[in-house]
C-alpha positions, 0 to 999 in steps of 0.5 A, spaced: 668 804 255 666 802 247 671 804 242 669 806 235 673 807 228 671 813 224 674 818 218 677 824 221 672 830 221 673 838 222 676 839 228 680 832 229 686 835 227 689 837 234 687 830 237 690 827 231 696 831 232 696 829 240 696 822 239 701 822 234 706 826 238 705 821 244 706 815 240 711 817 236 715 824 239 721 823 234 717 826 228 714 833 227 706 834 227 702 839 228 694 840 227 696 845 221 700 840 218 695 835 218 689 839 216 694 841 210 696 834 208 689 831 208 687 837 204 692 836 199 693 828 198 694 826 191 687 823 188 691 816 186 693 815 194 686 814 196 688 817 202 684 816 208 686 818 215 682 814 221 681 815 228 679 811 234 674 815 239 671 813 246 664 814 247 666 821 251 669 823 244 676 822 246 681 820 240 685 815 243 688 812 236 690 814 229 691 811 222 694 813 216 691 809 210 693 810 203 695 807 196 703 808 195 701 812 188 708 814 187 711 807 187 713 803 181 707 798 182 700 800 183 698 795 188 702 797 194 698 800 200 700 802 207 697 803 214 700 806 220 697 805 226 698 809 233 695 809 239 696 813 245 700 810 250 695 812 256 690 808 253 693 801 251 689 795 251 682 797 249 682 794 242 683 801 238 689 799 234 686 792 232 680 796 230 684 801 226 688 796 222 681 792 221 678 798 218 684 800 214 685 793 211 678 792 208 679 799 205 685 798 202 683 791 199 677 794 196 682 799 192 686 793 189 692 793 194 695 786 195 701 788 199 701 792 205 706 796 209 706 798 216 711 802 221 711 800 228 717 802 233 721 796 235 718 794 241 717 787 243 709 788 244 709 791 237 713 786 234 708 780 237 702 784 235 704 785 228 706 778 227 699 775 230 696 779 225 700 776 219 705 782 218 713 780 218 719 785 219 722 787 212 727 793 214 728 798 219 730 805 220 733 809 226 730 816 229 736 820 231 736 826 236 741 832 237 740 837 243 742 843 239 743 847 246 749 842 248 751 840 241 758 842 239 757 843 232 763 842 227 765 849 225 763 853 219 768 853 214 768 857 207 766 852 201 771 850 196 772 854 190 766 854 185 761 851 191 756 856 194 751 855 199 744 857 198 737 856 201 730 854 199 728 862 199 733 863 193 729 859 189 722 862 190 722 865 183 723 858 180 723 852 185 723 847 179 731 846 180 730 843 187 724 839 184 729 836 180 734 835 185 729 832 190 727 827 184 734 824 182 736 823 190 729 820 192 730 815 186 735 811 189 733 812 196 734 806 200 727 802 201 723 796 199 717 800 196 721 805 192 718 812 189 718 816 183 717 824 183 714 826 176 709 830 178 712 838 179 705 841 180 703 836 186 710 837 189 709 844 189 703 844 192 705 838 197 712 839 198 714 846 197 708 849 200 708 845 206 707 848 212 713 845 216 718 846 210 722 852 213 725 855 207 730 859 210 733 853 214 733 848 208 740 849 205 742 847 198 749 846 195 750 849 188 756 847 184 758 851 178 751 854 178 748 847 178 744 845 185 748 838 187 746 837 194 741 839 199 738 838 206 730 840 207 729 843 214 722 842 217 720 846 224 714 846 228 714 853 231 716 849 238 723 849 237 724 842 234 727 842 227 727 836 223 731 834 216 726 832 212 730 829 206 738 830 205 741 828 198 746 829 193 745 828 186 749 822 183 754 826 179 756 830 185 757 824 191 763 823 195 765 830 195 762 831 202 757 836 200 751 833 204 755 834 210 756 841 208 749 842 207 747 839 214 752 843 217 750 850 215 742 848 216 744 846 223 748 852 225 742 856 222 737 852 226 740 853 232 741 861 231 734 861 229 732 858 236 731 851 235 733 846 241 732 839 238 734 836 231 731 830 229 732 826 223 731 819 220 736 814 217 735 807 214 738 802 218 742 800 212 744 807 210 751 807 213 754 813 209 748 817 212 748 814 219 756 816 219 755 823 217 749 824 223 754 821 228 759 826 226 754 831 228 753 828 234 746 825 233 744 819 237 739 814 236 733 815 240 729 809 237 728 804 232 722 803 227 721 797 223 717 796 217 712 790 216 709 787 210 703 783 209 700 780 203 693 780 202 688 777 197 
């Protein structure tokens, strides 16, 4: 059966989400979220979601394609290809990658990054197409129905636990905290958050962001640490980002935020919790193991230079 690659169209979001959930069940994805993301992509990202479709109109593969507009260098592109595990060996991944590479090269990309689960077939597939592994990250899972979360304790003097809802009137302090923690997040591309309006539109208003479960640690009136919570309405909870401002590190504030958020998540009916860690981020891995998270899968970021 012939497979074609095309741009997403109205009505593709559910099929796109279905493939993503099947290929990568450790990340939250909904049709509503995808529609939102596509509509709010930054103009400089040249974002272009693609699908691989069979003759009967079934979507069997997807690709997220764009320029890393918030990276320090302007010539970095990304392409993440996912194929429905029920439809292997039909060339969908190769067609998606080829279309993505041509598109990114036309827009000045010279370095391409791509994530893939750390499996022998994926490694061989990437190598044959000129991609070499650059770093790895872990997906971690916690069964909230069975986990014995650390007990809640009163915050130290001068420390207050708030939620994102408490900043609804003025989210800028959370943007500034997000920016300073993102700046030194482990990675090989890097990111700089400097567009408050875009952050408001794409992060603060994101349909998966759960403001009631997103927890912020405030020290002497200053937001010092946070964990951003995402939920999909299906009982699944994910830590979108956990960070502590440099001046407040080493005081256990990230643990405090995550513990409060996980307790609230379980009370709200969430049954599974997911998070991700760079494989070299020992301190954060230790914190997540302390909560009972276990590694569910490992993903490898591959890189290729073109042009």
